[in-house]
C-alpha positions in Angstrom: -30.6 -24.4 -4.5 -29.9 -27.3 -2.0 -26.4 -28.1 -2.8 -23.9 -27.1 -0.4 -21.9 -23.9 -1.6 -18.0 -23.9 -1.6 -16.6 -21.2 0.2 -13.3 -21.4 -1.6 -15.5 -20.9 -5.2 -17.4 -17.9 -3.4 -13.6 -16.3 -2.5 -13.1 -16.9 -6.3 -16.3 -15.2 -7.2 -15.3 -12.1 -5.1 -11.5 -12.0 -6.4 -13.4 -11.6 -10.2 -15.6 -8.8 -8.9 -12.5 -7.3 -7.4 -10.0 -8.0 -10.3 -12.4 -7.9 -13.3 -10.9 -10.9 -15.3 -10.3 -14.6 -14.9 -6.7 -14.4 -16.1 -6.1 -11.8 -13.4 -7.9 -13.9 -10.9 -5.3 -16.6 -12.1 -2.5 -14.8 -11.7 -3.0 -13.4 -8.6 -3.7 -17.0 -7.0 -1.3 -19.3 -9.1 -4.0 -20.7 -10.7 -4.5 -21.9 -14.5 -7.3 -19.7 -15.9 -9.1 -22.8 -17.1 -9.3 -23.9 -13.5 -10.8 -20.5 -12.4 -13.4 -21.0 -15.1 -14.2 -24.4 -14.3 -14.5 -23.6 -10.4 -16.8 -20.7 -11.4 -19.0 -22.7 -13.5 -19.2 -25.4 -10.8 -20.3 -22.4 -8.2 -23.2 -21.6 -10.8 -24.5 -24.9 -10.7 -24.3 -25.1 -6.8 -26.3 -21.8 -6.6 -28.8 -22.5 -9.6 -28.4 -18.9 -11.0 -26.5 -17.8 -14.0 -23.4 -15.5 -12.1 -21.3 -14.6 -15.4 -22.2 -13.7 -18.7 -19.9 -13.0 -21.7 -18.8 -9.6 -22.8 -16.8 -10.0 -26.1 -13.7 -12.3 -25.0 -14.1 -11.6 -21.3 -16.8 -12.3 -18.6 -18.5 -10.2 -16.4 -20.8 -10.8 -13.2 -24.5 -10.8 -13.7 -26.8 -8.9 -11.1 -27.2 -12.1 -9.4 -23.3 -12.8 -9.6 -22.8 -9.3 -8.4 -24.9 -9.8 -5.3 -23.6 -13.1 -4.4 -19.9 -11.3 -4.6 -21.0 -9.0 -1.9 -22.5 -11.8 0.6 -19.2 -13.7 -0.2 -17.2 -10.6 0.9 -19.0 -10.6 4.2 -19.0 -14.4 4.7 -15.3 -14.2 4.2 -15.1 -11.4 6.7 -17.0 -13.3 9.2 -14.8 -16.2 9.2 -11.8 -13.9 9.7 -13.1 -12.2 12.5 -14.4 -16.2 13.8 -10.8 -17.4 13.4 -9.2 -14.2 15.0 -11.5 -14.7 18.1 -10.5 -18.1 18.3 -6.9 -17.7 17.9 -4.2 -19.0 20.6 -0.5 -19.5 20.9 1.5 -18.3 18.3 0.0 -15.6 16.3 -1.0 -16.3 12.7 1.6 -15.0 9.8 0.8 -11.1 9.1 1.9 -10.2 5.5 2.6 -6.5 5.3 2.8 -4.4 2.1 5.1 -1.3 3.1 6.2 1.4 1.0 9.7 1.9 0.4 10.7 4.7 2.9 8.8 2.6 5.7 10.5 -0.5 4.8 13.6 0.9 5.4 13.3 3.4 8.1 10.6 1.5 10.5 10.6 -2.1 9.9 13.7 -3.1 10.9 13.1 -1.7 14.4 9.9 -2.9 14.2 10.9 -6.9 13.4 13.6 -6.7 16.1 10.7 -5.6 18.8 8.3 -8.2 17.2 11.1 -11.0 17.7 11.3 -10.1 21.4 7.4 -9.6 22.1 6.3 -12.6 19.8 8.8 -15.1 19.0 8.1 -17.7 16.3 5.4 -15.3 14.8 6.0 -15.2 11.0 6.0 -12.0 9.4 6.1 -11.6 5.3 7.1 -8.1 3.5 6.9 -6.9 0.3 7.6 -3.6 -0.8 4.9 -2.1 -3.1 3.4 1.2 -3.7 0.5 2.5 -1.5 -2.2 2.0 -4.5 -1.1 -1.7 -4.9 -0.7 -2.4 -1.0 -4.5 -1.0 -0.4 -5.9 -2.9 -3.2 -4.3 -6.2 -2.3 -5.1 -5.8 1.0 -8.9 -5.4 0.6 -8.5 -8.5 -2.0 -6.9 -10.5 1.1 -3.3 -10.6 -0.6 -1.8 -8.6 2.5 -3.0 -8.3 6.2 -1.6 -4.9 6.9 -0.5 -1.9 4.7 1.9 0.7 5.3 0.9 3.5 3.3 0.9 7.4 2.9 -0.9 10.4 1.7 0.1 14.0 0.9 -1.6 17.3 1.7 -4.6 17.6 -0.3 -4.2 14.2 -1.6 -6.4 11.7 0.3 -6.4 8.1 -0.5 -9.2 6.4 -1.5 -11.2 5.0 1.4 -11.4 1.2 0.4 -14.6 -0.6 1.6 -13.6 -3.0 4.4 -10.3 -1.6 5.4 -9.9 0.6 8.6 -7.2 3.3 8.8 -4.9 4.0 11.9 -2.5 7.1 11.9 1.2 6.3 12.3 2.6 9.7 12.5 3.5 12.8 10.3 6.7 13.1 8.1 8.1 16.3 7.0 8.8 17.0 3.5 11.6 19.0 2.1 13.3 20.2 -1.1 16.3 18.3 -1.6 19.7 19.5 -3.2 23.4 18.7 -3.5 25.4 20.1 -0.7 27.2 22.4 -3.2 24.1 23.9 -4.6 22.9 27.1 -4.8 19.4 26.5 -4.5 17.5 28.1 -1.3 14.2 27.5 -2.2 11.6 25.7 -4.6 11.5 29.3 -6.6 14.9 29.1 -7.0 14.8 25.6 -8.7 12.9 27.2 -11.8 15.8 26.2 -14.1 17.0 23.0 -12.6 16.6 19.5 -13.5 14.1 17.4 -11.3 13.5 13.9 -10.3 10.3 12.6 -9.2 7.9 9.7 -9.0 6.3 8.2 -12.2 3.1 10.0 -13.4 0.0 8.8 -11.8 1.4 8.6 -8.4 0.2 10.9 -5.5 3.4 12.0 -4.7 4.2 13.0 -8.5 1.0 15.0 -8.7 1.4 17.1 -5.0 5.3 17.7 -6.0 4.3 19.1 -9.8 1.5 21.4 -7.6 4.4 22.8 -5.5 6.4 24.0 -8.5 3.5 25.3 -10.0 2.6 27.4 -7.1 6.2 28.7 -7.5 5.5 29.9 -10.7 6.7 27.2 -13.3 6.6 24.2 -14.7 9.1 21.7 -13.5 11.8 20.1 -16.0 11.3 16.5 -15.1 14.3 14.9 -16.5 14.5 11.9 -14.1 11.7 9.5 -13.1 12.2 6.9 -10.3 9.8 4.9 -8.0 13.3 4.0 -6.2 13.6 6.8 -3.7 17.1 5.7 -2.7 18.1 6.3 -6.5 16.5 9.7 -6.3 18.9 10.7 -3.3 21.7 9.5 -5.0 21.2 11.5 -8.2 20.5 14.5 -6.1 23.5 14.2 -4.0 25.7 14.0 -7.1 24.2 17.4 -8.2 22.1 15.8 -11.2 18.5 17.0 -10.3 16.6 18.5 -7.2 13.5 16.8 -5.9 10.9 16.9 -2.8 11.7 14.1 -0.4 10.2 12.7 2.7 12.6 12.9 5.8 12.0 9.5 6.7 14.1 8.4 3.8 17.4 9.9 5.0 17.2 8.5 8.3 20.2 6.9 8.9 21.6 7.5 5.3 25.2 9.0 4.8 24.4 9.9 1.4 25.2 14.1 1.3 22.0 16.2 0.4 21.0 19.4 1.6 17.3 19.8 2.8 15.6 23.1 2.5 12.2 23.7 4.7 9.1 24.5 2.2 6.5 27.0 3.2 3.9 25.8 5.4 6.0 23.1 6.8 3.9 20.3 4.8 4.1 16.6 6.0 3.1 13.5 4.4 0.5 11.5 6.7 1.6 7.6 7.3 -1.1 5.3 8.2 -1.7 1.8 8.4 -4.7 -0.2 6.9 -6.0 -3.4 7.9 -9.3 -5.3 7.0 -11.8 -4.4 9.7 -12.3 -8.2 10.0 -8.7 -8.9 10.6 -7.9 -5.8 12.8 -8.5 -7.4 15.8 -6.3 -10.4 15.5 -3.2 -10.7 17.7 -0.8 -10.8 14.9 -2.1 -7.4 13.3 -2.6 -5.5 16.6 1.3 -6.7 17.5 2.6 -5.2 14.1 0.8 -2.0 14.8 2.0 -1.3 18.2 5.8 -2.4 17.1 5.4 0.3 14.2 4.1 3.1 16.2 6.8 2.4 18.7 9.4 2.3 15.8 8.1 5.3 14.4 8.1 7.3 17.5 11.8 5.9 18.4 12.7 7.4 14.5 11.2 10.7 14.9 12.7 11.0 18.3 16.4 10.4 16.6 16.1 13.1 14.1 
């Protein structure tokens, strides 16, 4: 075991631990599956211990592979902390995973602030569900995630990710301007629009209807919240929407307060190893200012 271990191959092993299959690793990194397999085989030779074992048509990590993948994660984190501590000049690019409402209501303001405070800094944004964003942040695909959690539905705490609250956003029942609905109970016989099954907001929304004594008639599913607003405004459905979504939107809908005035919590997550970097700190500061301005303008 005297060979130098490749940090790149260690990264591939960590990716396999997270993603589960060689094909998933190859897809995430834009490699051919054969290339990933060859690199992991070379790592086995460098380490001098079996790291993978066949399991049908797939491979799994051996106990040695699992231990090495954990150490690989620690080494990658150390490298990232070291890079952050040595950073000078223009900050390194920051890759952001944002949920749709924040991409619409917060990011334009935040990016304008960053252009003024850190000219030349590159910021890349992907609009993805929080579940995907948090996973990919742990897998190092993103540097910062803007996510949400609804009352009673705390997001999974992923190892190595921190969590900083941005603020709280009111949730209300949305109906067409001419709709007679005045409460969730009044919407018992209405068509509903919700996000797809399996999302935290879908689970929470269904629970609100059940608490009012009925099972919602979900005729429309849409991850695109702007599509939800349009259908609600046209009188085809009712739904539960966060206030931030409607910031600056001229689509006419009537918002109805819910019992207990529930809010969703908006937060950012970054790897603990990169949270101190100039770029991540700058983006978080800009997002916090943008959230404050948006909330003050409601």
